C-alpha positions in Angstrom: -4.9 -13.3 5.6 -2.4 -14.1 8.3 -3.2 -13.6 12.0 -0.5 -10.9 12.1 -2.2 -8.9 9.4 -5.6 -9.2 11.0 -4.1 -8.1 14.3 -2.4 -5.1 12.7 -5.6 -4.0 11.1 -7.4 -4.3 14.4 -4.7 -2.2 16.1 -5.1 0.5 13.5 -8.8 0.5 13.9 -8.4 0.9 17.7 -5.9 3.7 17.4 -8.0 5.7 15.1 -11.3 4.9 16.8 -13.1 8.0 17.8 -11.6 10.3 15.1 -14.3 12.9 14.2 -14.5 15.0 11.1 -16.6 18.1 10.4 -18.4 17.2 7.2 -20.7 20.3 7.1 -18.6 21.9 4.3 -18.4 19.6 1.3 -18.7 19.6 -2.5 -22.5 19.7 -3.1 -22.0 18.7 -6.7 -20.4 15.4 -5.8 -22.0 14.7 -2.4 -25.5 15.0 -1.0 -26.8 15.9 2.4 -27.5 12.2 2.9 -23.9 11.4 2.1 -22.7 14.0 4.6 -25.0 12.6 7.3 -23.6 9.1 6.6 -20.0 10.4 6.8 -20.7 12.0 10.1 -21.7 8.6 11.5 -19.9 5.4 12.3 -17.4 4.5 9.5 -18.5 0.8 9.5 -21.9 1.9 8.4 -20.8 3.8 5.3 -22.1 2.2 2.1 -19.0 0.9 0.3 -19.7 3.0 -2.8 -19.5 6.1 -0.6 -16.3 4.9 1.1 -14.8 4.2 -2.3 -15.7 7.7 -3.4 -14.1 9.3 -0.3 -11.0 7.1 -0.6 -10.4 8.5 -4.2 -11.4 12.0 -3.5 -9.3 15.1 -4.0 -8.6 17.1 -0.8 -10.6 20.2 -1.8 -14.0 18.4 -1.7 -14.2 18.5 2.1 -13.1 21.4 4.4 -12.0 18.8 7.0 -10.6 16.4 4.5 -7.6 15.4 6.6 -9.7 14.2 9.6 -12.3 12.5 7.3 -9.5 10.5 5.7 -8.0 9.6 9.1 -11.5 8.4 10.1 -11.9 6.1 7.0 -8.3 4.9 6.8 -8.7 1.7 8.9 -11.6 0.5 6.6 -9.8 1.7 3.5 -6.7 -0.3 4.4 -8.7 -3.4 5.4 -10.4 -3.5 2.0 -7.3 -2.7 0.1 -5.1 -5.4 1.5 -8.0 -7.9 0.8 -8.1 -6.6 -2.8 -11.7 -5.5 -2.2 -11.5 -1.7 -2.5 -11.0 -1.6 -6.3 -9.2 1.7 -6.3 -5.6 2.2 -7.5 -3.3 1.4 -4.6 -1.0 4.2 -5.7 -3.8 6.7 -5.5 -4.6 5.6 -1.9 -0.9 5.9 -1.1 -1.0 9.5 -2.4 -4.1 10.4 -0.4 -2.7 9.0 2.8 0.5 11.0 2.3 -1.5 14.1 1.5 -3.4 13.9 4.8 -0.1 13.8 6.7 0.1 10.1 7.8 3.9 10.0 7.5 4.6 13.6 8.6 2.0 14.9 11.1 0.1 12.0 12.5 0.7 11.1 16.2 3.4 8.5 16.8 0.9 5.7 17.7 -1.2 6.3 14.6 1.8 6.3 12.3 3.3 3.2 14.0 -0.1 1.4 13.7 -0.1 2.2 9.9 3.5 0.9 9.6 2.5 -2.3 11.4 -0.2 -2.8 8.8 2.3 -2.2 6.0 4.8 -4.7 7.4 2.2 -7.4 8.0 0.7 -6.8 4.5 4.1 -7.1 2.9 4.9 -10.3 4.7 1.5 -11.7 4.0 2.0 -10.8 0.3 5.4 -12.4 0.0 4.4 -15.6 1.8 1.4 -16.3 -0.5 1.4 -17.0 -4.2 -0.5 -16.1 -6.1 -1.6 -13.0 -4.2 -3.6 -9.9 -5.1 -2.5 -7.2 -5.0 0.8 -8.4 -6.4 4.1 -7.7 -4.7 5.1 -5.0 -7.2 1.9 -3.1 -6.3 2.4 -3.4 -2.6 6.1 -2.3 -2.9 4.9 0.8 -4.8 2.6 1.6 -1.9 5.4 1.0 0.7 7.8 3.2 -1.2 5.6 6.2 -0.3 5.9 5.6 3.5 8.5 7.0 5.8 10.5 3.8 5.6 13.4 3.3 3.1 12.7 0.8 0.3 15.8 -1.2 1.4 13.9 -2.1 4.6 11.2 -3.9 2.6 13.8 -5.8 0.6 15.5 -6.8 3.8 12.3 -8.3 5.1 12.0 -10.2 1.8 15.5 -11.6 2.2 14.6 -13.0 5.7 11.8 -15.1 4.3 12.2 -18.8 3.5 12.0 -20.3 0.0 8.6 -21.1 -1.4 6.1 -18.3 -2.1 8.7 -15.7 -1.6 10.7 -17.1 -4.5 7.7 -17.1 -6.8 6.9 -13.5 -5.9 10.5 -12.6 -6.7 10.1 -14.1 -10.1 6.9 -12.2 -10.8 8.4 -8.9 -9.6 11.6 -9.4 -11.6 9.7 -10.3 -14.7 7.7 -7.2 -14.5 10.6 -4.8 -14.0 13.7 -6.4 -15.4 13.2 -5.0 -19.0 13.0 -1.5 -17.6 16.6 -1.8 -16.5 19.1 -0.3 -17.1 16.6 2.5 -17.4 14.7 4.0 -14.4 12.0 2.2 -12.4 9.8 4.8 -10.7 6.7 4.1 -8.6 4.0 6.2 -6.9 0.8 7.7 -8.4 2.8 10.2 -10.4 5.8 7.9 -10.8 7.9 10.3 -8.9 9.7 7.9 -6.6 12.9 6.4 -8.1 13.7 3.0 -6.7 16.1 2.0 -9.5 19.3 1.7 -7.5 17.8 -0.3 -4.6 15.8 -2.5 -6.9 18.7 -3.2 -9.2 20.9 -4.1 -6.2 18.3 -6.4 -4.8 17.5 -8.1 -8.1 21.1 -8.8 -9.1 22.2 -10.1 -5.6 19.6 -11.1 -3.1 16.9 -12.2 -5.5 19.2 -14.2 -7.8 19.2 -17.4 -5.6 15.4 -17.3 -5.5 15.3 -17.0 -9.3 17.6 -20.0 -9.6 15.5 -22.1 -7.2 12.4 -21.2 -9.2 14.2 -22.0 -12.5 13.3 -18.5 -13.9 15.8 -18.9 -16.7 14.1 -16.2 -18.8 14.9 -13.6 -16.2 18.4 -14.9 -15.5 19.2 -14.8 -19.2 18.1 -11.1 -19.3 20.5 -10.4 -16.4 23.4 -11.5 -18.6 23.0 -8.6 -21.1 21.7 -5.8 -18.8 
């Protein structure tokens, strides 16, 4: 990972350091007293299997779910951007939105999350191959409080190279869905069709030409 991404993750950890959650009320069918005791302690000591379970969990399994998720968010994000969480990124995006990250979190907490998002996006686009792939990361970013056009603008500002190859991969994945709709998010409820189409047919085209992605450019001719 880039130094910027490492720094952004460190800032998120610092901002959310000290968040406490009441884990006395929990789903006893899915979690044990030992799990609850672990969740009450330092987040860096959670077994990864327990962290993964909480990262996927529906809100009604913990009475203080929102604060528990705030507590685990720095570690969840750090594992996710490294492709080490092994949970659907769209599901994580849904959970983060459900706990109010983009609506009720304090400004410094939300800003720290957006800094991670921006650094993750730039790290993704300047590396090829990269997991998670750009289309996965863009699906996550579309659930934030920032318009999708912002993420395309960041892409446009990057030099040739890996950013070109990432453009080829993303266009290959989605070009055949046009002229129909392209929707992202866990429930595929976020329509990015207009912004994606505009970017693919204008800003991405020079990248596709440089990368000699004739298969995609040929499809452009009949869409």
